[in-house]
N, C-alpha and C positions, 0 to 999 in steps of 0.2 A: 557236567556242567557242577562246577563248586558252589558251594550255598554261600560264601563270602560276597560271589561277584552278583548272585542274586541280591543277598540283604542289601548291597552297595547301590547297585539298581532300583530295589525299593525305596531308601532311601532320598534318592533324586527323586523319583516319579512321586513319592510322597511330598516332600517338600515341595515341588513345582505345582503342587496341586492347589494349597491354598491362592500362590501368585494367579495361576490360572484363573481359580474362580472370582479373584479381586477383578482381575484384568476384562472379565467377560461380564461384569453391571455396567452401567450408564446410570449414569448419573445417581451412584449411590443405592444403585437399585437394581430389579433383575426384568429384563422384558421379557423374558422366558419362564415358564412354569417350573422351578427347583425341582420340584418333584417328579419331574419326567425325566431328570440327568440319572436318578440310581437306576429304576426301571429301563432306560437304552444302556446302560453298564451292564445289568445283569444279562440283557440280551446277546450284546457282546459276548459276553462272556461266554455261556453258550455256544454262541457260534461257534466261535473260537476252539473251543473245546469237543466241538461237535467234529468240525473239522479234522482236527487232530487225531481224534478217537475214528474215524474214517479212515485214516493215513493209517492208524496200528492196524487196522481190520487186512489191508492191503500186505499185510508184510505176515512173514511168519516167525512163530506160533503167532495163531491168533491170544488176542489180550485177553487175561482173566476179568471176567465180570459176574459179581455177584447178582443174580434179577431177583430172588428172594422177596417177597412184599414186605418181609418184617425188617430187610435190611436195610431196601430203600426209605421205608419210615423214619427210619430215627435220621434223615438229611432233611427231614423236617423242620426237626428240634432247633438247629442254627439259625433257621430264619424266624420261630416263634421269639427266640432271645430277643435278638435284634430288635424286633419290632415292638416288644416290653422297654427294651432298653432306649430306644427315641422316642418311647412315651415320656419313660423316666426322666430323659435326659430334659425334656420341652417343661418338665413339672418342674425340676431343680432349678433353672432357669426364671422362675416366677417369687423364687424366695431368693438365688443370689444374684451378683452380680458379675460378669462374662471375667472379670480377672479371678475373684474368688471362685469361681466353676471351673476355668483352666489347672488353678493349683491344684482343686480336690482331683480333679480328672487324673492327674500325677499317681494317685491310689492304687490305679490299675497295674504298676509297675510292680506294687508290692504283693495287690491280690493276685496276679496272674503268677508269681512264683511261688504262693502258696498252694492255689490250685492246683498246680503243675506238679505239686510234690504230693498232695493230698489224695488227688482225684488219679494222676497216671503213675504215683508212683516213682518220678524221676528225683534222685537222691542229690542236691547241691553241695558242696564242700561249703564248710565256714567263710571261705574267702571271697565264694558266689554268692553266698548272701547277703556278704557286705558290701558287693560288688552293687548288686542291686537295690540296697538301699542308699547307697550313694548314688547310685544312676537318679533314683525319684528325688534326691535330694539335689542333686544341679540342675534337672530341670524345672523344679519348682525355685531355685534360687535365681534361675535364668527369665522366671516370669514374673518375678517380685518385683514393682516397684517402686521406686523413691518416693519419699513422705513428703515430700514436696508438691507433687500430683495432685490434681483433686478427685482422684480416686482410692486414695491412699486411706480415706478416714472411712470408706466404705469396705475395705479389705479383711476379709475375713469375720465381719460385723455383720453374719448372717442368721436368721432363727434358727435351733435346734433341728427342725424338721427341713430345711435347705443341706445341713450337714448328712441326715439320714438319708435323703435323696440322691446327696453327692458319691455317699459312700456304696448304696445298693447299685447304680450307675456302674462304679468301677468294678463290683463284683459280678453286676452282670455281663461287661466288656470283658471281664477275661474267662465267666465260665464258656461264652460265646467263642473266644479262641482255643482255648483246653478242650472242649466238646469235637471244635471243627478236630482240631490234631488229634482226639479220640480216633475218629470215622474216617481220618486219613489213613491212621496205620495200625486199622483195625484187623485188616487181612490184607493181600497182596492185589488186590484189584488196580487195575489201569486207572491212574491217575486221571485222565482224559475222563473216564466213566465217572468216577468219583466227582468232579467238576460238573458234568451233564447233568447230574442228581441232585446236587450242591445248588445250582444258578438256575435251574427248572424252579425250585420251588420259591428261590431267593427272586422270579422273575413274576410268580404268579402272586405274592405277598406283595410286589411291589407294586401290580397291577391292580389287588384290591386296593390297596392305600388309595389310586385314583379315583377309584373308580366311589374310595368314599366319601374321599375329597369334593368329589360329583353332588352327590348325595348332599351333604353337609350347605352345600351351596346352591342347591335347586337346579341345577346344571344351566346355570345365571348364565355362564359363559360357553355351552354346549359338553358335549361329552369329551370327553381326555385325549380319544382317539382323533376327533378333527382338528387341534387346536397343539396336538403335539409338538410338533417344531416351529408354531409360534415363535417367534422373537431370537431364532436360533444363530447364530452365525461361528466364524469358522472357529475362536476361540471356545464359545459353547462349546461345540463337536470336541475339539482339544481337551476341554475338562471330561467330556464321554468318553473318551479314549486314555485317559489316563486314569481316572476310575476305575476305567474295567482292567486295563494294565497291570493297578497294584493289586487287583483282585486278584487275579492270576497268579502273580507272584505271591503270592502272599496264601495260596493255596498250594506252589509248589515248597517252600519254606516249611508249610505243615508234613506236607509228606514225606519231605526228606531232610530238615533239619529240625526247629519246636517253636514253638511259643517262646522264647526268651531271646532267639536271634529276631523274631521279629519286633519283641518291643525294644530292643536295642534299635533296629533298624528307623523304629516310629518315633523313637527318641533323639534318635541324633537327625532326623529328616525335619523335625522341629525345630533345633537351634539351625541347622543350616538353612528352612527358612526366615530365621530372623538374621539371619547374615545377610541373606539376598534380600530382605528387606530395606537393608542399611542404603542398597544402590538404587534399586528399583521405586522405593516408597520413601525415601527421604527418614528413614524410622533413626533415631539417634539412637545408638548404642549408649550400654551402661554398665559400671561396673559389674551389677547383678549380670550382668549375659556374661563378662569374659569371665566370673569365679564359676556359672553356670557351665560353660564350655569345658573349664580346666577340670573341672570334678568329673563330667560325664565323659573327658577321654580316662582319667584316671580310671573310673571305674568299666570303660571297655577294658582296658587292659589287664586287670584284676582278674575281671572274669573269663576273657579268651588264652589269655598269654599261658604259654608252659609253668607248671609250678616252680620249675629250677630256672625263671628267670626273676619270679619274686621273689624268693628266698634262696640265700645260699646255702646249698648240700653241703655238708660237711663231709671231705674227701677221706673215707676208710684207706689208714696207713695201716700196716704189716709190722707186729714187733719184731725185734730179730728173733726171739723164740720161734716164731710162726713159719718166719723165714725158715730156720736150721731145720725146722719139722718138716717142711716141703722139702727140703735137699736131702736128709733123710729118707723119707720115703722115693724121692724120686733115685737115689744111689740104690736102694734095694730093690726094685723094680726090673733097676736095668741089669746089676746082678741073677736077677731071678729067671 
């Protein structure tokens, strides 16, 4: 399976994630407990990975599985980072408005490239760095609203603490992705075995969050396992399936591609979501959206296109003296 096929599928699924979540709402709210969706998605990913791992066991040779506790414990770290990241996200939204938060979220594109270089030691060419910066500029441009809108006055007018939390959120998001790639490529273990470890801890931490919510609410609505499916519809289950499938695709990219491919997939998904919203939710297209799409397409071409497609390579023309020298050399060899 080629990485670009997986990346395209990830783009499509990620773009439909927000649309499905919006469609699952009723009268502008959720009839179900939204905290149960990530938990069920983790359980779905764990179940699929376990089945695929079992399928590998039935084949020969046996899949490689490192079962040392020190190695298994490393898979706890991404869950802890994501837990901290989620809390930082909520804290950030108390200081900045949604539009500013979305724009600051694009910092994770650049922070991913920086941590990709520092922690994984992966070198990027100057052209690739330019492409990454262009991608951040393009996604930001597409999200900037016109100054005639009511939200324009509050755009980027948050206290310094809000900006600091936004930068921290971008760094944590990049750190989680880069660390996960490190785990996936640390050894030649089976991808499905690595997924089982990753999603086991993911399910545990999400379940702990549900329990914590019950404690905070004084078990007013009963324990979470008794109302886990309350308010669920077909659309809600599609949200769970979508979230779980995107997680499986991301783990594949972390194993066989890299974080930059994932960043491009999610960024293109955001643009695709905005385009689809024009037809589904009467979203009005803007000049900024058009410019953002153009800039992101330029970035995509700059990063992944072969260098000879971007720069005209000079042709090496042999001089008359060099041609004569070659002819004399060949003539001498033929005589000998």
